[in-house]
C-alpha positions as MATLAB code, in Angstrom:
seq = 'MPAYDAFLLVSFGGPEGPGDVMPFLENVTRGRGIPPERLAAVAEHYYAVGGVSPINQQCRDMLAAVRAEFSAGGLSLPVYWGNRNWSPYLTDTVRAMTEAGVRRAMAFVTSAYSSYSSCRQYLDDIERARAAVGPDAPRIDKIRRFFNHPGFIEPFAANADAALATLPAEVIQDAHLVFTAHSIPVTMADASGPGGGRRYVAELTEAARLIAERTGGGRHPWTLAYQSRSGPPSQPWLEPDVCDHLGELAKSGTEAVVVVPVGFVSDHMEVRHDLDVEAADSAESLGLAFARAATPGTTARFASMITELVRERLDFPGVQPGALGTMGVPSRDCPADCCRNGPAAGPAGRAGEVRGPTQA';
ca = [
      90.674  175.697   50.929;
      88.248  175.833   54.045;
      89.521  178.742   56.211;
      91.437  177.728   59.430;
      90.063  179.143   62.598;
      92.990  178.386   65.214;
      96.718  178.106   65.606;
      97.920  175.213   67.589;
     101.684  175.191   68.779;
     102.828  171.252   69.109;
     105.944  171.134   71.039;
     107.399  167.896   73.634;
     106.890  169.128   76.652;
     108.888  169.111   79.952;
     109.096  168.690   84.201;
     107.953  172.415   85.769;
     109.457  171.062   89.236;
     111.080  168.382   90.799;
     107.922  166.175   91.576;
     107.213  166.383   87.550;
     110.303  164.545   86.810;
     109.865  160.843   86.980;
     106.282  160.683   85.342;
     107.226  162.477   82.955;
     110.021  160.234   81.889;
     108.255  157.691   82.137;
     105.541  159.322   79.743;
     108.470  159.985   77.467;
     109.825  156.004   77.425;
     106.319  154.387   77.951;
     106.431  151.035   76.232;
     110.553  150.537   75.661;
     111.521  149.003   78.864;
     113.835  151.290   80.263;
     115.170  150.241   83.875;
     114.102  152.489   86.586;
     118.061  153.170   87.228;
     118.468  154.783   83.854;
     115.705  156.544   84.708;
     116.680  157.558   87.838;
     120.236  158.539   86.443;
     119.124  160.620   83.851;
     116.578  162.202   86.369;
     119.564  163.521   87.928;
     120.266  166.215   85.014;
     116.867  167.406   85.775;
     117.246  167.752   89.504;
     120.232  169.367   88.726;
     118.396  172.449   87.614;
     116.049  172.036   89.553;
     113.600  169.780   88.214;
     112.640  172.022   85.468;
     112.755  171.877   82.060;
     113.055  175.064   79.887;
     111.446  174.088   76.982;
     108.008  175.021   78.738;
     108.331  178.106   79.659;
     110.242  179.002   76.076;
     107.237  177.480   74.515;
     105.057  180.245   76.831;
     107.632  182.676   75.431;
     107.422  181.821   71.547;
     103.195  182.427   72.494;
     103.604  185.494   73.550;
     105.674  186.362   70.742;
     103.408  184.955   67.904;
      99.928  186.369   69.416;
     101.858  190.222   69.055;
     103.292  189.359   65.919;
      99.380  188.301   64.891;
      98.002  191.354   66.436;
     100.152  193.376   64.675;
      99.602  191.521   61.337;
      95.650  191.682   61.716;
      95.480  187.609   62.027;
      92.813  187.125   64.407;
      93.387  183.272   65.014;
      93.043  181.962   68.496;
      96.471  180.645   69.871;
      96.500  176.866   71.343;
      99.236  174.947   72.668;
      99.437  171.240   73.224;
     102.629  169.013   74.268;
     103.431  165.225   73.535;
     104.350  164.358   76.790;
     103.640  166.850   79.561;
     100.386  169.637   80.523;
      99.751  170.900   78.566;
      98.633  167.423   76.636;
      98.149  168.180   73.618;
      94.771  165.856   73.665;
      93.380  167.835   76.674;
      94.338  171.328   73.731;
      92.123  169.155   71.077;
      89.486  168.814   73.343;
      89.009  172.727   74.412;
      89.353  173.442   70.361;
      86.666  171.021   69.558;
      84.759  172.415   72.849;
      85.310  176.152   71.634;
      83.825  175.575   67.796;
      87.171  174.860   66.203;
      86.477  173.365   63.008;
      89.881  173.773   60.989;
      93.398  174.825   62.658;
      96.955  174.808   61.126;
      99.877  173.777   63.717;
     103.233  174.576   63.761;
     105.564  171.914   65.463;
     108.858  172.949   67.144;
     110.932  170.933   64.327;
     112.441  172.207   61.265;
     113.465  168.547   59.993;
     112.189  165.543   58.428;
     112.730  162.414   59.887;
     110.226  159.728   61.961;
     110.518  161.675   65.428;
     110.728  165.171   64.089;
     108.062  164.732   61.439;
     105.894  161.605   61.428;
     105.442  161.154   65.412;
     104.190  164.900   65.760;
     101.634  163.552   62.993;
     100.704  160.559   64.467;
     100.119  162.600   67.980;
      97.552  165.088   66.380;
      95.944  162.009   64.985;
      95.748  160.007   68.217;
      94.513  163.517   70.059;
      91.940  164.028   67.143;
      90.866  160.349   67.497;
      90.521  160.683   71.136;
      88.493  163.297   71.573;
      85.792  162.071   68.944;
      84.568  162.842   65.828;
      83.889  166.394   66.354;
      87.836  167.539   66.753;
      88.782  169.477   64.306;
      90.927  168.907   60.983;
      94.483  169.823   61.818;
      97.372  170.573   59.039;
     100.700  170.601   59.802;
     102.494  173.568   59.233;
     105.650  172.752   56.523;
     109.092  172.128   57.408;
     111.332  175.430   57.802;
     114.746  174.301   58.340;
     115.873  177.006   55.170;
     113.273  179.564   56.495;
     114.812  182.716   56.203;
     113.725  183.064   59.799;
     115.376  179.768   61.664;
     119.085  180.765   59.641;
     119.269  184.333   60.026;
     118.686  184.212   64.041;
     120.817  181.296   63.797;
     123.715  183.004   62.257;
     123.402  186.324   64.687;
     123.591  183.848   68.039;
     126.220  182.015   66.564;
     128.081  185.660   65.568;
     127.369  186.534   69.687;
     128.848  183.743   70.959;
     132.067  183.776   68.730;
     132.701  186.940   70.295;
     132.699  185.742   73.514;
     135.957  183.550   72.640;
     139.051  184.727   73.502;
     140.360  187.345   71.059;
     143.343  185.692   70.408;
     141.498  182.661   68.923;
     138.273  183.818   67.310;
     139.880  184.148   63.800;
     140.427  180.756   63.436;
     137.617  179.195   65.912;
     136.016  176.397   64.516;
     131.885  175.972   64.268;
     130.862  172.862   65.199;
     127.328  172.462   63.892;
     125.247  169.387   66.320;
     121.584  167.950   66.017;
     120.017  164.950   67.744;
     121.658  161.408   66.493;
     119.138  158.648   64.855;
     119.826  155.048   64.088;
     122.017  154.531   61.028;
     119.175  152.334   59.472;
     116.956  154.982   59.813;
     118.908  157.803   58.255;
     119.536  155.780   55.370;
     116.032  155.327   54.580;
     114.713  156.741   51.524;
     111.537  157.497   50.367;
     109.259  160.718   51.234;
     110.868  162.287   53.959;
     113.331  159.357   54.480;
     115.869  159.737   56.611;
     118.587  160.531   54.096;
     116.334  163.865   53.834;
     117.346  164.304   57.786;
     120.997  164.726   57.230;
     120.608  166.162   53.924;
     118.400  169.305   55.850;
     120.971  169.462   58.478;
     123.666  169.766   56.493;
     122.178  172.431   54.334;
     120.883  174.404   57.512;
     124.457  174.296   58.818;
     126.097  175.398   55.351;
     123.518  178.604   55.691;
     124.400  179.517   58.723;
     128.005  179.153   58.392;
     128.515  181.310   55.634;
     126.130  184.099   57.807;
     128.603  183.605   60.777;
     131.908  185.342   60.954;
     131.803  186.748   57.162;
     131.856  183.072   56.113;
     135.632  182.672   57.394;
     135.130  179.545   59.815;
     135.623  175.938   59.019;
     133.069  173.871   59.827;
     131.611  170.620   60.639;
     128.375  168.400   61.776;
     128.239  166.262   64.604;
     125.702  164.875   66.797;
     124.454  164.337   69.953;
     122.323  162.412   72.471;
     122.205  159.250   71.180;
     120.354  156.353   72.983;
     119.553  152.550   71.936;
     122.217  150.140   72.872;
     126.037  150.177   72.230;
     125.824  147.487   69.584;
     123.131  149.381   67.417;
     124.780  151.951   65.319;
     123.895  155.840   64.980;
     124.987  159.028   63.088;
     128.461  160.004   63.914;
     130.676  161.635   65.150;
     129.555  162.231   68.547;
     130.264  165.879   69.678;
     132.208  165.410   72.237;
     134.195  162.631   70.147;
     134.637  165.170   67.382;
     135.713  167.888   70.010;
     138.644  165.375   70.335;
     139.859  165.152   67.431;
     139.742  169.160   66.490;
     141.665  169.309   69.217;
     143.959  167.080   67.589;
     144.271  168.816   64.131;
     145.427  171.555   66.370;
     141.891  173.627   66.657;
     141.551  175.847   69.513;
     138.255  177.261   69.706;
     134.972  176.110   68.871;
     131.382  177.334   68.709;
     128.895  174.654   69.227;
     125.529  175.827   67.304;
     122.905  173.381   68.467;
     121.112  173.656   64.526;
     119.047  170.639   65.070;
     117.125  172.314   68.026;
     114.046  175.062   68.083;
     114.773  175.599   71.934;
     117.402  175.774   74.626;
     115.965  172.283   76.665;
     117.565  170.097   78.531;
     119.553  168.221   75.389;
     121.317  171.414   74.674;
     121.485  172.347   78.386;
     123.067  169.235   79.844;
     124.594  167.571   76.650;
     126.556  170.688   74.948;
     126.362  172.956   77.917;
     127.610  170.759   80.997;
     129.247  167.523   78.851;
     130.263  169.241   75.635;
     131.581  172.004   77.706;
     133.666  169.512   80.242;
     134.856  168.008   77.504;
     136.272  170.990   75.656;
     138.110  172.011   78.706;
     139.338  168.974   79.624;
     141.058  169.278   75.593;
     142.294  172.841   76.070;
     139.693  174.251   73.104;
     137.708  177.716   74.145;
     134.316  177.252   73.697;
     131.389  178.941   73.198;
     127.396  177.581   72.615;
     125.333  179.373   70.616;
     121.946  180.091   71.832;
     118.823  178.714   69.710;
     116.240  180.606   67.721;
     113.332  179.774   69.276;
     112.517  182.846   71.037;
     113.889  185.324   69.145;
     111.650  187.915   67.506;
     112.783  187.227   64.133;
     111.711  183.305   64.726;
     108.048  184.673   65.275;
     108.184  186.586   62.715;
     109.002  183.472   60.532;
     105.935  181.866   62.037;
     103.740  184.601   61.475;
     104.752  184.021   57.565;
     104.489  180.602   57.428;
     100.973  181.229   58.501;
     100.297  183.629   56.104;
     101.650  181.344   53.453;
      99.605  178.585   54.399;
      96.464  181.228   53.928;
      97.607  181.866   50.887;
      98.274  185.918   51.566;
      98.319  187.553   48.360;
     101.601  188.493   47.332;
     103.344  186.188   50.181;
     106.274  184.755   48.804;
     107.229  181.136   50.438;
     110.983  181.770   52.350;
     113.954  179.281   51.906;
     116.824  180.414   51.292;
     119.890  177.836   49.367;
     119.669  175.062   46.871;
     117.042  173.043   48.193;
     113.753  174.899   47.645;
     110.618  175.616   49.533;
     109.657  172.279   51.398;
     106.052  170.684   50.424;
     103.248  172.200   51.569;
     102.084  169.240   52.422;
     103.299  166.345   54.417;
     102.799  162.806   52.294;
     100.627  160.494   53.676;
     103.260  158.224   53.961;
     106.366  160.871   54.645;
     109.036  160.066   57.923;
     107.669  156.314   57.921;
     111.232  155.029   58.692;
     110.243  153.270   61.716;
     110.259  155.337   65.701;
     113.470  156.297   66.963;
     112.977  153.391   70.063;
     115.533  152.922   72.019;
     116.562  153.460   76.093;
     116.867  156.941   77.561;
     119.381  158.687   76.012;
     122.991  159.777   77.875;
     120.880  162.822   78.757;
     118.578  165.471   77.611;
     114.834  164.704   77.158;
     115.459  161.308   76.762;
     114.146  161.255   73.407;
     114.574  160.792   69.605;
     115.124  163.867   67.613;
     112.292  165.875   67.959;
     114.649  169.303   67.834;
     111.931  171.018   69.964;
];
């Protein structure tokens, strides 16, 4: 394999001030025919926190940790960052890479799973950016999925333990772990083939199981629920919705829950609003003690995982690919037709980043 001469972080992007919010939402939903009043309603979620999504700053923090990891580990790759929907835009970043003479780069995408929006759409974004830059654009290879990598599972389990510790002492022992991920249309979830939608659910379930086994001594019951669905009510999406599921748990006698956003790398708006506001409000109304585990994206262990994946891609001697559980090491390269289940199209979601399941 030709030598790589750059590392590229590819993420979703988010507004960084009130004036960015509507242009950002228009970028996300372009071509979907979303009514202006729907965008205005979602914009209020951003305005409530100053018009700033946490995702860009978390990408900066992640990059700082990666640079430190690279330096400590003797990796001299220059580090770049490009987003799908906001500055720094991926096309601008690929143009800068081209001007700097980069010929072949590896891309780490802030999504751990298989599905159209968490895999194929990013591959398409990369190729679209390369095409816009022209024939001199570098080749860019996406680093493999990491849903079962120790560097993803272990910090999630540590964060879930920390969340458990915040619950009232009398309910900790019987707390229920509720893992959440972005819902997708059932038709997409039922798709088979390379990286099909069925793999999305299977990978989420495996990641949740691995985290649950390492949280609270593995004693807590757990379930997988979904959040942030979009699309018309007539279109079925993966269920149960997390808020509906909290209601069912309360009816069954559960007194406390820890929500673990296993489908996400960063504490962006879909986590901060859909869980910290909507799910938390639902839990309060149901009399459930509630805690939410932090995502792993800015932890030192997650940064070291990225370095391990880079070394794996570079075929460093003695590097063993990291994978826990029974599903094995994900394939090094995506098949040419992977995750072509159709876009997660639909109106803006109830809240958050107004997107498909990017897990960014």
